[in-house]
Structures are given as C-alpha cells and as structure tokens.
C-alpha positions as CSV (number, residue, x, y, z in Angstrom):
1,X,0.0,0.0,0.0
2,X,2.7,2.5,1.0
3,X,4.7,1.7,-2.2
4,X,1.6,2.3,-4.3
5,X,1.2,5.7,-2.7
6,X,4.8,6.6,-3.1
7,X,4.7,5.8,-6.8
8,X,2.0,8.4,-7.3
9,X,3.5,11.2,-5.1
10,X,6.2,13.4,-6.5
11,X,9.6,13.7,-4.8
12,X,10.2,16.7,-2.6
13,X,12.2,18.4,-5.4
14,X,9.4,17.8,-7.9
15,X,6.8,19.1,-5.5
16,X,8.8,22.3,-5.0
17,X,9.2,22.6,-8.8
18,X,5.5,22.2,-9.5
19,X,4.5,24.3,-6.5
20,X,6.8,27.1,-7.8
21,X,5.3,26.8,-11.2
22,X,1.8,27.0,-9.7
23,X,2.8,30.1,-7.7
24,X,4.2,31.8,-10.8
25,X,0.9,31.2,-12.6
26,X,-1.2,32.2,-9.5
27,X,0.7,35.5,-9.3
28,X,0.3,36.1,-13.0
29,X,4.0,36.2,-13.5
30,X,3.4,33.6,-16.3
31,X,0.1,32.7,-17.9
32,X,-1.5,29.5,-16.7
33,X,-1.5,27.8,-20.1
34,X,2.3,28.4,-20.2
35,X,2.6,26.9,-16.7
36,X,0.5,23.9,-17.8
37,X,2.6,23.4,-20.9
38,X,5.8,23.5,-18.9
39,X,4.5,21.1,-16.3
40,X,3.2,18.6,-18.9
41,X,6.4,18.9,-20.9
42,X,8.4,18.2,-17.8
43,X,6.4,15.1,-17.0
44,X,6.7,13.8,-20.5
45,X,10.5,14.5,-20.6
46,X,11.0,12.7,-17.3
47,X,9.1,9.6,-18.4
48,X,10.9,9.4,-21.7
49,X,14.3,9.9,-20.1
50,X,13.6,7.1,-17.7
51,X,12.6,4.9,-20.6
52,X,9.5,3.8,-18.8
53,X,6.4,3.4,-20.8
54,X,4.5,1.5,-18.1
55,X,2.3,3.3,-15.6
56,X,3.3,3.9,-12.0
57,X,0.5,1.5,-10.9
58,X,1.8,-1.4,-13.0
59,X,5.4,-0.7,-11.7
60,X,4.1,-0.8,-8.1
61,X,2.2,-4.0,-8.8
62,X,5.3,-5.7,-10.2
63,X,7.4,-4.5,-7.3
64,X,4.9,-5.9,-4.8
65,X,4.8,-9.2,-6.7
66,X,8.6,-9.4,-6.7
67,X,8.7,-8.6,-3.0
68,X,6.3,-11.5,-2.3
69,X,8.4,-14.0,-4.1
C-alpha cells in the first residue's frame, strides 16, 4: 500500500518545482497555459528519459509481486 502511494506522489524536489510553477501562474508572472505546458512537458520528458512506458500503478504491482516471491 505504501509503495503504491509513493509511486503516485512526486519527490520533494518535484513538489517544490510544481509548487513554484503554480505560484508563478497564480501570481500572473506567467500565464496559466504556459505553466501547464511547462508542467506537462516536464512530466513527458522525465518519463521518456527514464525509458519507462508503463504506468506507476503497474510498476508498483510488479514491485509488490517481486517482494512477495
């Protein structure tokens, strides 16, 4: 259960990044569509860089199955 939650939560650095991006949009320093595009682009780049095409849920399930063996 805890592993499943951890796979869906961002790391502290990612949370700070997305929080800062949200703050910039909320303060109208950047427009919200620009912030959304940056955030989505970052997620896509991180997933492609890690070479992972499977979802966090399926990774968590395979980890729990490997732990039970």
